[in-house]
C-alpha positions as a Python dict, from the first residue, in 0.01 Angstrom:
ca = {
    (1, 'M'): (0, 0, 0),
    (2, 'W'): (330, 67, -241),
    (3, 'F'): (679, 147, -209),
    (4, 'M'): (846, 478, -334),
    (5, 'R'): (1085, 366, -596),
    (6, 'Q'): (917, 46, -657),
    (7, 'A'): (1027, 5, -999),
    (8, 'G'): (1356, 79, -919),
    (9, 'R'): (1688, -88, -937),
    (10, 'S'): (1646, -373, -676),
    (11, 'L'): (1418, -586, -957),
    (12, 'P'): (1632, -833, -1164),
    (13, 'E'): (1348, -796, -1406),
    (14, 'Y'): (1376, -426, -1407),
    (15, 'R'): (1765, -468, -1482),
    (16, 'A'): (1711, -710, -1786),
    (17, 'V'): (1464, -482, -1955),
    (18, 'R'): (1609, -141, -1874),
    (19, 'G'): (1880, -110, -2107),
    (20, 'S'): (2157, 141, -2098),
    (21, 'G'): (2175, 527, -2132),
    (22, 'S'): (1961, 763, -1950),
    (23, 'I'): (1667, 693, -1745),
    (24, 'L'): (1510, 992, -1915),
    (25, 'D'): (1594, 807, -2244),
    (26, 'A'): (1383, 472, -2120),
    (27, 'I'): (1082, 699, -2001),
    (28, 'K'): (1043, 849, -2338),
    (29, 'K'): (935, 424, -2459),
    (30, 'P'): (584, 401, -2331),
    (31, 'D'): (585, 24, -2394),
    (32, 'L'): (916, 2, -2202),
    (33, 'A'): (840, 236, -1944),
    (34, 'A'): (488, 68, -1896),
    (35, 'E'): (639, -229, -1854),
    (36, 'I'): (890, -98, -1538),
    (37, 'T'): (572, 31, -1398),
    (38, 'M'): (404, -269, -1396),
    (39, 'Q'): (675, -530, -1291),
    (40, 'P'): (639, -463, -927),
    (41, 'V'): (264, -485, -964),
    (42, 'R'): (310, -828, -1092),
    (43, 'R'): (564, -946, -809),
    (44, 'Y'): (456, -806, -499),
    (45, 'G'): (84, -752, -530),
    (46, 'V'): (97, -363, -425),
    (47, 'D'): (-217, -155, -473),
    (48, 'A'): (-116, 96, -698),
    (49, 'A'): (159, 102, -998),
    (50, 'V'): (354, 435, -990),
    (51, 'L'): (465, 560, -1304),
    (52, 'Y'): (820, 495, -1425),
    (53, 'S'): (919, 868, -1449),
    (54, 'D'): (1159, 1144, -1301),
    (55, 'I'): (1090, 1469, -1155),
    (56, 'V'): (1314, 1639, -1398),
    (57, 'V'): (1146, 1523, -1673),
    (58, 'P'): (925, 1853, -1754),
    (59, 'A'): (1290, 2052, -1717),
    (60, 'H'): (1438, 1794, -1939),
    (61, 'A'): (1130, 1823, -2187),
    (62, 'V'): (1134, 2183, -2255),
    (63, 'G'): (1495, 2189, -2331),
    (64, 'F'): (1665, 2343, -2035),
    (65, 'G'): (1952, 2101, -2031),
    (66, 'I'): (1925, 1863, -1784),
    (67, 'D'): (1988, 1505, -1725),
    (68, 'V'): (2041, 1207, -1461),
    (69, 'A'): (2367, 1091, -1439),
    (70, 'P'): (2387, 740, -1312),
    (71, 'G'): (2538, 747, -958),
    (72, 'T'): (2487, 1109, -943),
    (73, 'G'): (2122, 1225, -1008),
    (74, 'P'): (2012, 1498, -1176),
    (75, 'V'): (2293, 1737, -1367),
    (76, 'A'): (2259, 2037, -1519),
    (77, 'E'): (2477, 2178, -1840),
    (78, 'R'): (2437, 2499, -1693),
    (79, 'A'): (2305, 2607, -1408),
    (80, 'L'): (1991, 2828, -1340),
    (81, 'R'): (2185, 3153, -1186),
    (82, 'S'): (2025, 3437, -1382),
    (83, 'A'): (1684, 3587, -1540),
    (84, 'D'): (1845, 3522, -1865),
    (85, 'D'): (1891, 3105, -1755),
    (86, 'L'): (1511, 3123, -1647),
    (87, 'E'): (1451, 3199, -2027),
    (88, 'R'): (1593, 2796, -2096),
    (89, 'L'): (1289, 2726, -1864),
    (90, 'R'): (974, 2769, -2087),
    (91, 'I'): (633, 2670, -1999),
    (92, 'L'): (537, 2271, -2003),
    (93, 'E'): (308, 2224, -2298),
    (94, 'P'): (258, 1813, -2221),
    (95, 'D'): (95, 1746, -2556),
    (96, 'R'): (390, 1892, -2741),
    (97, 'D'): (654, 1814, -2486),
    (98, 'L'): (537, 1487, -2332),
    (99, 'P'): (331, 1270, -2550),
    (100, 'Y'): (557, 956, -2434),
    (101, 'V'): (405, 1027, -2083),
    (102, 'T'): (52, 1015, -2141),
    (103, 'E'): (98, 725, -2389),
    (104, 'T'): (259, 554, -2102),
    (105, 'V'): (-18, 641, -1852),
    (106, 'R'): (-281, 517, -2095),
    (107, 'I'): (-147, 189, -2123),
    (108, 'L'): (-143, 104, -1769),
    (109, 'A'): (-481, 258, -1682),
    (110, 'R'): (-594, -25, -1995),
    (111, 'E'): (-346, -310, -1894),
    (112, 'L'): (-361, -274, -1510),
    (113, 'S'): (-653, -342, -1235),
    (114, 'V'): (-541, -127, -993),
    (115, 'P'): (-483, 237, -970),
    (116, 'V'): (-210, 445, -1150),
    (117, 'L'): (-48, 690, -921),
    (118, 'A'): (83, 1034, -1095),
    (119, 'F'): (351, 1222, -975),
    (120, 'A'): (595, 1534, -979),
    (121, 'G'): (862, 1689, -814),
    (122, 'A'): (757, 1998, -630),
    (123, 'P'): (870, 2351, -723),
    (124, 'F'): (1145, 2355, -461),
    (125, 'T'): (1324, 2013, -524),
    (126, 'V'): (1315, 2104, -866),
    (127, 'A'): (1430, 2421, -839),
    (128, 'S'): (1741, 2306, -610),
    (129, 'Y'): (1873, 2084, -888),
    (130, 'L'): (1820, 2371, -1149),
    (131, 'I'): (2005, 2603, -929),
    (132, 'E'): (2268, 2381, -775),
    (133, 'G'): (2328, 2214, -1087),
    (134, 'R'): (2355, 1883, -945),
    (135, 'P'): (2251, 1721, -580),
    (136, 'S'): (2371, 1937, -285),
    (137, 'R'): (2379, 1906, 87),
    (138, 'S'): (2421, 2274, 170),
    (139, 'Y'): (2185, 2415, -103),
    (140, 'E'): (2400, 2744, -103),
    (141, 'N'): (2314, 2868, -456),
    (142, 'T'): (1917, 2803, -394),
    (143, 'K'): (1903, 2989, -57),
    (144, 'G'): (2118, 3246, -188),
    (145, 'M'): (1871, 3314, -474),
    (146, 'M'): (1572, 3321, -205),
    (147, 'H'): (1732, 3598, 7),
    (148, 'R'): (1950, 3802, -259),
    (149, 'A'): (1730, 3781, -524),
    (150, 'P'): (1363, 3691, -401),
    (151, 'D'): (1179, 3827, -744),
    (152, 'L'): (1389, 3617, -928),
    (153, 'W'): (1323, 3337, -685),
    (154, 'H'): (925, 3345, -741),
    (155, 'R'): (960, 3372, -1083),
    (156, 'V'): (1133, 3040, -1122),
    (157, 'M'): (928, 2897, -850),
    (158, 'E'): (597, 3013, -1053),
    (159, 'R'): (742, 2835, -1352),
    (160, 'L'): (801, 2522, -1184),
    (161, 'T'): (478, 2542, -1009),
    (162, 'Q'): (320, 2564, -1382),
    (163, 'H'): (537, 2238, -1500),
    (164, 'A'): (400, 2047, -1170),
    (165, 'V'): (41, 2100, -1240),
    (166, 'A'): (105, 2060, -1635),
    (167, 'F'): (233, 1740, -1578),
    (168, 'I'): (26, 1574, -1317),
    (169, 'D'): (-265, 1740, -1498),
    (170, 'A'): (-171, 1509, -1783),
    (171, 'Q'): (-115, 1228, -1608),
    (172, 'L'): (-451, 1207, -1426),
    (173, 'A'): (-615, 1324, -1759),
    (174, 'A'): (-475, 1013, -1930),
    (175, 'G'): (-601, 788, -1670),
    (176, 'A'): (-416, 795, -1339),
    (177, 'S'): (-638, 795, -1018),
    (178, 'A'): (-405, 1002, -740),
    (179, 'F'): (-73, 1178, -741),
    (180, 'Q'): (227, 1189, -551),
    (181, 'L'): (439, 1580, -492),
    (182, 'F'): (787, 1470, -393),
    (183, 'D'): (938, 1782, -215),
    (184, 'S'): (1236, 1533, -120),
    (185, 'W'): (1467, 1783, 5),
    (186, 'A'): (1231, 2062, 155),
    (187, 'G'): (1382, 1953, 500),
    (188, 'S'): (1708, 2146, 409),
    (189, 'L'): (1478, 2465, 525),
    (190, 'S'): (1378, 2671, 832),
    (191, 'V'): (998, 2663, 887),
    (192, 'A'): (1032, 3055, 859),
    (193, 'D'): (1208, 2995, 487),
    (194, 'Y'): (965, 2749, 406),
    (195, 'R'): (645, 2931, 486),
    (196, 'E'): (775, 3254, 293),
    (197, 'F'): (927, 3068, -12),
    (198, 'V'): (748, 2741, -56),
    (199, 'L'): (457, 2730, 83),
    (200, 'P'): (293, 2951, -173),
    (201, 'H'): (386, 2772, -444),
    (202, 'S'): (296, 2418, -323),
    (203, 'R'): (-51, 2545, -208),
    (204, 'T'): (-92, 2672, -586),
    (205, 'V'): (-25, 2319, -706),
    (206, 'F'): (-253, 2128, -455),
    (207, 'A'): (-539, 2398, -505),
    (208, 'R'): (-515, 2395, -891),
    (209, 'L'): (-540, 2039, -930),
    (210, 'A'): (-821, 2009, -678),
    (211, 'E'): (-985, 2241, -918),
    (212, 'L'): (-908, 2022, -1211),
    (213, 'H'): (-976, 1681, -1088),
    (214, 'P'): (-1132, 1712, -748),
    (215, 'H'): (-1196, 1345, -712),
    (216, 'A'): (-810, 1288, -708),
    (217, 'P'): (-659, 1262, -371),
    (218, 'G'): (-269, 1420, -390),
    (219, 'I'): (-4, 1323, -135),
    (220, 'H'): (280, 1546, -25),
    (221, 'F'): (602, 1374, 74),
    (222, 'G'): (902, 1507, 162),
    (223, 'I'): (1256, 1404, 394),
    (224, 'G'): (1369, 1512, 733),
    (225, 'C'): (1041, 1726, 691),
    (226, 'D'): (929, 1679, 1092),
    (227, 'H'): (959, 2038, 1157),
    (228, 'L'): (772, 2133, 842),
    (229, 'L'): (494, 1864, 865),
    (230, 'E'): (226, 2178, 995),
    (231, 'S'): (329, 2376, 677),
    (232, 'M'): (349, 2089, 447),
    (233, 'H'): (-29, 1970, 539),
    (234, 'A'): (-154, 2356, 491),
    (235, 'A'): (-17, 2345, 108),
    (236, 'G'): (-349, 2120, 101),
    (237, 'P'): (-266, 1768, 25),
    (238, 'R'): (-512, 1527, 122),
    (239, 'V'): (-251, 1240, 248),
    (240, 'L'): (55, 1354, 429),
    (241, 'G'): (364, 1146, 363),
    (242, 'L'): (612, 1050, 687),
    (243, 'D'): (964, 975, 685),
    (244, 'W'): (1079, 720, 962),
    (245, 'R'): (1154, 974, 1226),
    (246, 'T'): (796, 1076, 1268),
    (247, 'T'): (582, 859, 1442),
    (248, 'I'): (192, 851, 1290),
    (249, 'T'): (76, 897, 1647),
    (250, 'D'): (273, 1205, 1676),
    (251, 'A'): (126, 1328, 1324),
    (252, 'R'): (-211, 1270, 1420),
    (253, 'R'): (-149, 1443, 1777),
    (254, 'R'): (-19, 1781, 1595),
    (255, 'M'): (-234, 1772, 1296),
    (256, 'G'): (-555, 1611, 1376),
    (257, 'A'): (-692, 1234, 1449),
    (258, 'D'): (-857, 1226, 1115),
    (259, 'L'): (-524, 1290, 941),
    (260, 'V'): (-440, 1033, 646),
    (261, 'V'): (-108, 957, 656),
    (262, 'Q'): (149, 774, 430),
    (263, 'G'): (440, 571, 576),
    (264, 'N'): (665, 522, 709),
    (265, 'L'): (882, 186, 748),
    (266, 'D'): (1289, 284, 782),
    (267, 'P'): (1440, 161, 461),
    (268, 'A'): (1732, 26, 604),
    (269, 'L'): (1530, -233, 832),
    (270, 'V'): (1437, -414, 488),
    (271, 'L'): (1812, -410, 370),
    (272, 'A'): (1871, -609, 731),
    (273, 'G'): (1667, -894, 628),
    (274, 'V'): (1301, -1026, 653),
    (275, 'E'): (1261, -1066, 1023),
    (276, 'T'): (1424, -715, 1109),
    (277, 'A'): (1175, -584, 824),
    (278, 'L'): (857, -751, 953),
    (279, 'E'): (906, -648, 1315),
    (280, 'G'): (946, -277, 1152),
    (281, 'A'): (627, -315, 953),
    (282, 'R'): (458, -466, 1276),
    (283, 'R'): (535, -169, 1481),
    (284, 'V'): (405, 77, 1202),
    (285, 'L'): (85, -92, 1168),
    (286, 'A'): (61, -74, 1547),
    (287, 'D'): (167, 293, 1543),
    (288, 'N'): (-142, 348, 1312),
    (289, 'A'): (-380, 146, 1552),
    (290, 'G'): (-600, 45, 1289),
    (291, 'H'): (-695, 384, 1168),
    (292, 'P'): (-847, 339, 801),
    (293, 'G'): (-639, 653, 677),
    (294, 'H'): (-335, 455, 613),
    (295, 'I'): (-118, 381, 315),
    (296, 'F'): (172, 151, 416),
    (297, 'N'): (492, 276, 271),
    (298, 'L'): (862, 312, 330),
    (299, 'G'): (985, 627, 466),
    (300, 'H'): (1196, 654, 127),
    (301, 'G'): (1262, 512, -192),
    (302, 'V'): (1332, 141, -171),
    (303, 'S'): (1730, 100, -197),
    (304, 'P'): (1907, -59, -508),
    (305, 'N'): (2060, -328, -275),
    (306, 'T'): (1704, -462, -127),
    (307, 'D'): (1612, -801, -163),
    (308, 'P'): (1299, -815, -358),
    (309, 'D'): (1185, -1135, -145),
    (310, 'V'): (1184, -935, 178),
    (311, 'L'): (981, -642, 43),
    (312, 'A'): (739, -945, -68),
    (313, 'E'): (753, -1074, 280),
    (314, 'V'): (660, -715, 388),
    (315, 'V'): (352, -686, 148),
    (316, 'R'): (210, -1025, 257),
    (317, 'L'): (239, -915, 583),
    (318, 'V'): (83, -572, 594),
    (319, 'H'): (-222, -707, 376),
    (320, 'E'): (-296, -1035, 602),
    (321, 'S'): (-273, -793, 877),
    (322, 'T'): (-541, -535, 749),
    (323, 'D'): (-775, -732, 518),
    (324, 'G'): (-714, -1081, 625),
    (325, 'S'): (-589, -1205, 304),
    (326, 'P'): (-272, -1152, 98),
    (327, 'R'): (-357, -989, -269),
}
């Protein structure tokens, strides 16, 4: 088990070392980024360390002009609306653009006894931030480009596919053991739009990484994607992440009894206290019914308001329930 955003703002030790400024500045300091990555492993005893990074790191590194504004999220100086804007999103060269990321992964691979998980934003979700210029609820500019300028859309997605592959490849080459591709906002799309405008590019990410790193499992995850799960599974991940809206039983009914899943405790239940969180965790474990292909996780990221002691109790329960002893 591990938690999405497990090295986030809920930990007091994180707040003690994080410092001020953009998260992108902290990520550029390998010793600091490695320390932040290791903090939840020490505190909780989770089974993987998730690299402390952000999905807009590649776009930021190539100089597109995007930062992560506190309390808002990714914000672009000038949104990507034309072919001229695409010129600012050059090909990612990890050795040149992201040496600090690979150095962080090397530190972690050397220091930790648990696997390091690489991650990247999926092409659609990153595109939505670049095209909208900030977080959006309607994705009107993103969907508008899909339908009004499909050639430009696919060029943007091809460039972001290259970014995702290069970013994850660099992390795996530096010592990470598996990866997750976050398509956080794909749930805003219809099945038809997803299959036409997104699936071919996500499939390329998984296929290319399977060629480069055949022993590194890939996880695919999005929010509100129940209607897209078959399509997301068709992209080629070895593990399918579920949010709290879809039961594990239903996912396996739809996609096969051998489906390996990640999830899916509602993060809100953790905020409701220990007993509520533990009861929710028991329901997730019962839903999985002892199937060996299950990574326990929340159905989304850890909220900044989460009590770390509650998460520690969830870890204890899951470990004791699945192998007889805490780790």
